[in-house]
N, C-alpha and C positions, 0 to 999 in steps of 0.2 A: 429451545432454553430460556430458562428464566429471565426476564429483565430484571435489573437490579431495581427491587421495591423501592419508592420514593421514601415512605417512613423508614426503611432499614438500612438505609445507606448516607453516605457522607452527601448533604446538600449541595446545591450549586453553589459555589463560591461567586465572589463579585471577579474573581481572577478570568473567568470564562466571559469574554465579550463577542457577541457576533461581529462588532466591528473592532478590531486590532488598534489601539490609540499608540502614539510615540512612545515607545518604551525608553525612551532616553529623559524624561522629565524628573522621575524621581525613582525610587528603589522599586524593585520588581516585587512581586507577591512572595509569599513565604515560601513557594515550592521553589522559589530558585535563590535565595537568599545572597544575593548579590546586588551591587549597584552599578547601573549601568551607564551612569553618567559619565560622560566621555568615552564610550565604547565606540563612537565613530572614530576615534584617533587609537584606540587601543583594543581592537575586536579579540586581538589573541588572548586578552586577558579573560574575554567572555567565553571563549572556547575551551580555553585550560578551565576555566570554573565548569561549564558544562560537563566536559569530559570528567572531571574530579567527582561531581555529585551522581554522573551514573556509575561510577564504580562504589560511591560509600554509600550513598540513599539509603535509610533504614528503611526497614516494610512499613512501619506506619506512614512513612512520607512517600514512600511509593505507592502505597495505596491511595493517598491522596490525590497524589499527581495524575494516577492512571483512571481515578474516578472524576476528576476535574475533566480529563480529555474525553473521555466517554460522554459525558454530558453535554461537551460541547459538539461531538461528532452527531451525537442524538439529535440535539436542537437544530443544528444545521440543515442535518438530511430532512427533516421532518418540515422545516421553514420553507426549504428551497424547490419543492416540488412546485413547478411551474405549469398552470394552463398552456395548452397548446400555442393559443395566440402568443402570449407572453414570450414562449419559447420561439416562437416564429420571428418575433420582434430582435430577440437577444442576437438570433443568428444573423440578424440583417445588420445588426452592428458591426463595424470592422474593427474595433478595437475597445479600449475598457478594461476593467479589471478581471481577473479568474471569476467565473461564476460556476456556480453548482446545480444541477438540475437532480433531486435526490441522490443516487448512487454514483452520478455520472458527473465529472469534473470536466469544463471547456476551457482551454486557454485561448486566448484571442491572439491575432496576429501583433505582435511587440517587438521590438528589439530587443535582444536576449539570447540566453543560451539555455539549454536545458540538459543535464545530468542524469541519466539512467542505470540506476543499478536495481538488479532484481536478485533472488536468490541468496541472497546473504548468509543464510544457514547459520545463524548467531556469532559470524565473525565480526565481532566489533572493530578488531584491527583494520580489516578492510576497509569499513566505513573511516574510520580514523585516519587513514592513510590519503582517501580520496579528499576528506577534506582541508588536509594539511597540504596535499598535492597541487590543488586548484586553488586553495585561500577561499572556501566555497563561503564561509560563513563572512568575511569581511566584505567579498563581493556581494553578498545576500543583504547585510546590513548597511552598508556603505555606498551601494551602487558601483556600477561597473561601467568602464569606458564603452563594453562592448552591450549595454543595456542591462534589463533585468536579468537575474540568474536563479534559475529555478532546479530543485532535487525532486526526481519522481524514484520511490522507491516500491517496486513492483510486485510486492509480495513472497512469500516464502522467507520471512526475515526470522522465523522460528524454527527449532529443531535442529536435526543431526548435529555435527560435531564441534559447531562454534561454542557452545554453550554460555554466548554472551548476549543473548538473543533480548533479555531484559533490560540490559545496558544500553543496547541499540534504540531500544523503544523508549526508554525515559529521555535520552538524550536527545531524540529527536521531538518526543511529546513538549518536553521545555522550552525548545526551540521554537515550537509552532505556538504553544500556549502563551508563554511570557515575553518572547522577544520579537513580535512583532512578524513572525516569519510564516502565520497560516498559509496566506496565497503564495509562499516561493516553496514549501516543503510540502508533498503530496503522497501518501502513505495508502498503498492498496492493501487489500487483504487477498491472499493467495489459499489455495487448497489446505496448506497447513495450518494456516490463521482461522481455519473455518471448521476444522474438525478436531475440536477440544477433546471429546469423550473418545474419538480413535485415532488418529496420526499421534497426536501430542502426549498421549499416555504410553506408547509404544518405546519400550525402552531400546529397540534396534534402530530407532529414528533419532537417538538422542532426545528425547522426548522434553519438549518445553514444559509438561508438567512437575517433571523430575527437576529439571533446573529451577522453577519458582519454587515448587513445594518441598521438594526434598534435600536440595542442595544448597538453596540459597541461603543458610545459616552458617555455611562453610566459610563464606566470603564476603559476606555481611554483618552487621550489627541488627540483631534480630527485634531489638527494643522489647520493653516490657508491655504487653497487651494490656495491661491494667492500666497504664497511664495515657491509653488512647484519648485523644481529645473528640475522635469520630464518633458517630453514633453506633456505638456498640455494635462494633464489624465480628467480633468474636458470636456473639449471640447469633447474630444475622446470619454466620456462617453455619454454625450449628445447626441452625431451624431448616436452612434450604439443603444444605449438601451434607447429611450426618454420615455417606458413605465414606467421606474423607476424614472423618472424626479421629482417626489414629495420627494425623498430622496437624501442627500448630494452626488452628483454624484461620489466623489472621494472614499465613501465606496462602492457604487456600483461597481466600478471601480474594486475596491479590491477584492469584492465577485467575478466576473468574473474572476479577473484574478487567483483565486484559481481555478477556474474549468478549466480554461485552463490549468493548472498544474496537474489536475485530469486526462483530458481527453489526457495527453502525459505521463503519469504514465506506469511503468509496470503493467503487471495483472498476471502474472504465475511465481514462482520459481523451478526450479529442484535442488537437490544438488547429487554429484557424488555417496554418500552412500546410495540412495534410496528414498528420499522425493519428491513428488510433492506437491507443496502449491499453493494455490489460495483463493480467499474470499468465493468462493459458490462451484463452480463446476467443470466438467468435459467438454468437449466438444466431439461429434461425428461426426461434419461437415467434410467431406472430407478425415475423418481417417479411420474408421472401422463401419462394423455392427455386429449386433448380433441377431443369430438366436439360438433359444433353449439353450441358454446361451452360446453359441459357438462362438468364435471370427472368421469373416470371412472377406477377405479383407485385411489380415495381411500383404500383402506385402510392405505395408508402413514400412520405415526403422525409426529407431530412430533418424535420421538427419531429416528426412522428417515430423516427428511430431514435433519435437522442432522448426523447420520452419514454419509449422502450426500455430503452439503457437506465433511465432513473428510476423506473419502477422495479428493478431486476429483483430486489429485496423482496418483493410480494411473490414472486413465483421462484420455488427453490431448484428448478430444472435450470431456469435462466441462469442462476448463481454457478450452476456445477457447470455448465455450458462455459460460463467466463473464466472459471478457475482450474477446471480440470480438462479442459478438451485436449488435445493432440494434434499439431499439424502432420498430416501426411504427405511424404514427398512422392510417394508412388501413386496415390489413388485418388481420385477425382471427387466432385461434389462432397455430400455429407454421409457419414456411415457411422456404423457402430465405433464405441472406443474400446479397443483391447490393451490393457495393460499387463501383459506377462502371462506366463502359464502355471497352471497349477501344478502337482507333484506328477500327476499322470502326462503331462503336455499338453493339457487341452487349453486352450486360449480362453483367458479370464476377462468376461465384459467388464469397462470400469463406468466410471460417471463422467457426464459430458458427452462430447462427440469428437471423432476423425473428421477434420476437413481438409478437404485439398485445394489447390491454389485457384480453380475457380470459383469455389464457393468463398475464400477470402476476398478475392476481388468484387464479388458481387456483393457480400457486406460493407466493403469499404467505399463502393459505390453510393449506397445509401447514405453514407454518412459522409460524404464528400472528402474523403481521404485518399492516401495514395498508397500508406504503408501501415502496416500492423507491427507494432513492437510488442515483443512480450518475452517472457523467460522459460521457468516449467521444464521443460525438456532440456535434455541431454544432446550432445552433438551426435546426428546419426551418423554412422560409418561412411554412409554412399553422401552426405551432404556436400552441396557445392560451396567451398569455403571462400566466397566472394570477401568477407571481412577480417576474421581473424582467426587465431586458432579453436577458439569456443563461441566465437559470433558467426553465424553463417546465416545468409541469407536467401531464400529461393527466390528467384525470378524477380527479383527487386519490389518484391511486394509484402513478404512474411519474413522479418528478419528476430531471430531468436538470439538471446544471449543469456550469460548467467555467470554472477559475479563469484558466489561461491566455491563452485566448480570450476569454472575457467579463469577465475580471477581477473575478468573482463568486463568493462561498462561502457556506456555509449555518450557520446556529446553529439548535440543537436541545435541548430539555429530555430528561430521560432518566428523570423520576418520572412525570409524568401519561402516561395513553393517548393516541396518536397518533390522532387522527381524521380529519387531511386535511393540505392543503399549508399551510391558514391557520397551522398549529402550527410551520411552519419560519420563521426570519427569514433572509432574502437581505441579504447585506451585499456591499458593493461598494468596490473600490479605487480 
């Protein structure tokens, strides 16, 4: 996919900072339109304002916000590529702030909690309910008696029935960029985010393309493209994407900008107390081989494994492993990933890989992790239902949840060592 040409798009604004300053000093940037003075005592006002803007932001305003997010993500990913020695030193530190290595995030051992939400599928109402139910924004901004509060959104935020994915993303982007929550809200890309010209254009998936390009006008004020103060977004769009010329080019540019942000986003998270988090899977590319359930090639260090995850965007096969792979309850090792059957009943090979419990354990061993938390899959009919109706754990090693389908999400502590699925709390909407 073409990257946003620097001379054709919104220039990076001073609103994007590699180190987020205290947002309570003065008015926020223009993308927020709200004064945060006193929000430590009135966080509900902040939440209501952000929710309202996510519903009413015009296409030009949205284009600016999403462009800001792309630049911030791109700069952070590029600037966080750590040499192996630096990565080893980071891993030796017991605390400190969240840090990033390329496409991988690491959360050190801290007093606090993390909420994990996945496969929202455009259901903004679910995310809003979670924020209200747990006072998430208040606890993120003002602090909490239990320490830091984090939110991880594990991909497949777009497509399917919700039709409000752009509201979800604009809401979270604003909170990260303008309200000092960059290191509290973590947004991963899933397979739906990374298939713009495939999945997102398919109407049977309730495509994100239709949501932004075709239907946005039905519930948002488009605005007059001639009044844009941006660097001629319409001309840029017509030049680079002429196949979309039948639609208002500003909205096509907005859809493309979302996808540029997706392709600069993190793909994986680890926590110092034992979690590995991705949308779907693990990867064995350059990391390990598994023979009869035994890990070989295990000379790969923890730092080298983190470095491989941080460089995932440079190898498309690794990206597919992380966002497409399926956990296999009945099989062992690593095998081809089959996703359904064609009209003749033949199995259809899919991207990514199928991994069994032994492969998951081997990968987690390299990372110094205990549990893999993921989304992506529906509940298998023969799954061991340890945790909830739609959230299931396989042998306390692989935990799969799904907020959009099952209306379930997880909460976990970030201080004590994770020993098994019993350390996770399942919430239901």
